[in-house]
Each structure stands twice: as C-alpha cells, then as structure tokens.
N, C-alpha and C positions, 0 to 999 in steps of 0.2 A: 734790153727791152726798149721798144720805140717810145718816142715822146708821148704819143696818144695813149699808149698802153699804161704809161706811168700815171697819167691823169686819171684814167678809169680806176686803177688800183687804189690811188689815194682817196678817191671819192668813196669807194667801197669800204675801206678801212675806217673812214670817218663815220659812215653810217653804222658800222658794227660797234664802234666805241659809244655812239649815242644810245644804241639799243641796250648795251651792257649797263650803262649808267642808269637808264630808265628802269631796267629790271631790278637793279640794286635799290632804287628808291621805293619801288613797289613792295619788295621784300621787307624793307625796313618799316614801311607803313603797316603791313600785315602783322609784323611782330609786335608793334606798339598796340594795335587793336586787341590782339590776343592777350597781351599782358594786362590791359585795362578791363577786359571782360571778366565777370564773376565766374569762378570755377565751381562746378557741381560738388556738393559735399560728398565726402567719401562714405560709402555704404558699409556699415559694419557687417562682417560675415556672420551668418547664423548657422545653426545646426541644419536648418532646412536647405541652405545653400551648399553645404558640404556634400561631397560625393558620397553616395551610399555604398558601403562596403559590406559585402555578405560575410556573415560570421556564423559559426555553429553555435546554437543555443546551448548554454551551460545549465545543467540541472544541478541545483544545490545538493551537495553531498549530505546524506543522512548522518546524524550524530551516531557515533559508535554505541552499541548496546553494552550495558554492564555484562560481565561474564555470566554465562548460564551455569547454574549449579543445581544439583539434585541429590537426594538422599533417600534411602530405603530403610525403614524401621519396622520392627515387629509391632503388632497390636494385640490387645487383650479384649476380653468381653467388656471391660470397663470403658474402653475406647469406643465401643460400638453399642451404646445403650439403647438406641432406637432402631438401628439397622440390622441387628443380629439377635437371634433368640435360639434356644435349643430346638432342634428339629430342622434347622436350615441345612442345605446340602453341603456346606463347608463350615468349618469352625474358625475362630480367630487365629489359631495357629497356622492356618493355610492362607492367611491374608497378610498384606503388607501396606503400610502407609507410605506413599511416594510423595515427597515434597519437592517441588520444582519452581524454577523462576519462570514467570510468564509476563506478557505485556497486556495491560488493561486497555480498554478502548481509547484512552487518552494518550497511549504510548508510554506509560510509566511501568517500570519493572516492579512486579509484585511477587509475593511468595504464596503459593497455594499448595494444598494437599488433596490427594485423591487416594482412595483405598481400593486396591485391586488384589487379585490372586497373586500369591508369591511367584507362581510360574511365569507371570507376565510383567513383573515389577520392573525389571531392567528395560524390557522392551517399551514399556509405558514411559519411562524416563527418557529414553532416546527419542520417542515420538514427539514428546513435548519440547525436547531440545531442538528438534527440527522445526516445529511450529514457531519457536522463539526466533530461530534464524530467519524464518520467513516473515517475521513481525506480524504474525497472525494474532489478532486481538481476542482475548478471552475475558468475558465480563466478570466471572467469579469462579473460584475453584475451592470448594470446601466439602468435607464429608457430609453426606446426606443427614447424618445425626444432628447437624446444626439446625436442620429443618424438621426435627422430630421424626425423621424417617419418612416424611411425606414426599413422595415423588412429585406430586402436584405443586407443593410449595417450593421445592427445589427448582422445578422448571419455571415457575412464575418469576423466580429470582434470577433467571438466566444463568443458573449455576451448573458448571461442569462437574460431573460426579461419575462414580462407577458402582462400587459395591452397595447393594441394598437388597436384603432378603425379602423379596416380594413376588407377587404373581405377575405374569405377563399382562400388558395393557388389554383389558377386556377379556382376560382369560383366568384360569385357575391354576395352571401349572407354573412351576418356578420359572421366573425370568432368568435370562443369562446373567443379569446383574446379581442374582443370588449366588452366583459362582465367582463373582469378581472378575469375569472375563469379558465384560462389556462396558463401554464408556459412552456417556451422553455429553456431547460437545455443544456449548452455546445453544440451549434448547429454544430460545426465542427466535434467533436467526435461523435455526434449523429445526422446525417443528415436526411433530408426528402428524401425518395426514392420512386419513382413511375416509373416503367419501366426503361428507360434509363436516366430519370431526377433525378439528385442528387443536392440538395440544402442544404448548399452552395457548391460551386464547390470544395472547399478544403476538403469537406466531403467524396469525392471519396476514399480517403486513408483509410476510416474507414467503408466502405460498407461491408467488410467481417465480421465485428463484432467480431473480435478476441479480447479477454480481454486486455485492455490497460488502463492506467490512464485516467479517465474522460469518458470512454466508459460505457454505460448502456446496460446490457444484461438481458434477460428474467429471472425473479425470483431472481435477485441479491438484495443486501441490499438497493440499491437506489429505485428500483421498490417497494420493500416492505415498505419503509419509506413513499413514496407517497401514496401507497394504504392504509396504516394505517390512513392517513389524509383525505382519501376520493377522491383521484385522480386516474384516470385510465391512462394507458400508451399507447401512439400511436404506440409503437413498436410491439404491439400485434394485430394490425389491419391486415386484410387479403388482401384487394385490393391494399393497399400501406402501406409503413412503415414510420412513423414519429417518429423516435427514440428520438428526443429531446422533444417531446410533452407530457405533463401531463395535464389532464383536469378533471373537476368535472363531466361533463355530459358524458364523454367518446367519445365526438366528436372532 
C-alpha cells in the first residue's frame, strides 16, 4: 500500500472507533433510563381475558327411579261398596285390583290401586309400567269407592280410576267403566269436552291441549303405550273429546 493510502486508511479506522464508542455510550444511557422508569403493573388475567373454548352443554343426569312393581289381586263385593251393586254387567269375580308404582307430580314414587276387568289386569300393569319409565306424572290413583262411587268427585280430585258401575256421561246405558275395561287418566289435565261442557271444571285450564306435565296429546308416548296394550283414546273422537278416557272397545 502507498504512503497516501495508509494515511486515508488510518483516518477511516479512527472515525469508526469514535462512532463505536459513541454508540456504546448511547446504549448505556438508554439502559439507565429504562431501569429508572416505573414499570406498568402486571394485569391479572381474568376469565374474560381467557380464550373462549366451545364445549358441549351437559344435561344433568336424572336420578334413577326406584324399581317398578305391580301386583294383581282378587276383589270381593266388600271391596267395592260404592262402585258395584247387583245388576251390574260384571261381578266382583270378574274384576281385579291392580296395584302399581307411579310418579306423583313432584317426582316421588307412590303406590296406587286401580280396579279393572280380570281380562285386562296384566295389560294395565304393563301400561303403567311404561308410564313410570316415561316419568309421566299421575296426581292420584285410588278406587272410585274412596269417593263414594262419585265420578264427579273422583275427577275433581284429579284421580285416575277405572271400574265404576255407572251410566255413560249424559246417557242411560252402562259406561264401559261398568265393565272394568276403561281407564280415566288425570281427569283435570285431560278433561271431557263436549261443546261448552268441560268436566271436571278445573279442566278448562287444559282445554287448549298445550303440552304440559300430565297432558295427553295425539300420538304421544302415553297414547302409544295404551294402544300397544289394546286401548283406544277418547281424545281422537269426533263428536266430543274425552281426553282422559282409554278403553278396550273404543267407546
């Protein structure tokens, strides 16, 4: 390298060292300022800050039901003091008391009894077993004799019943209940409706047939359960509607 080139090279290197030193001083000053400056307080994470994770909603499992049990026993005239009398189309020997487990409106398991014809006793037990599986609520289930044989009193109490030797509603011929082959289910929620007549009176709140606990509607699981056991539903009648009524003959 020539002498003039050496001088230029030396001067350039000198300037580079000066710049490097200056940069080092600036960096040190900036570090000191940063250390002296107050730092922002850490913000605690909240559930609102957390990412949203989609999850399938879990439906709480229903408590298991106590086991369903049923029993069929014979009855005598003494068991039917108000619902049977001589001259009725069937006698006590042709009837059976069917005791079953059912769920009340509060979801508690209860024991109820219904009197039906011997020919449909087991089918009746199986129907109510299916209603129990469905958790269908039943307000009351007692023989109509508890109500002095009064169909009106039994309906007013929202009582599910079957045998009662009586005439058809508004008629003079024997009702199918007189044969023990018809069942009235939750009469308040499922009233008898003909024109402006609604029985029982409390059933007026259920004439619109909007789905509610205890209400039977066309094609639902209750109607299907009775149909599978050979019972037809009065809610499908044309001239009147007897939503509580399930019968073997369809009458």
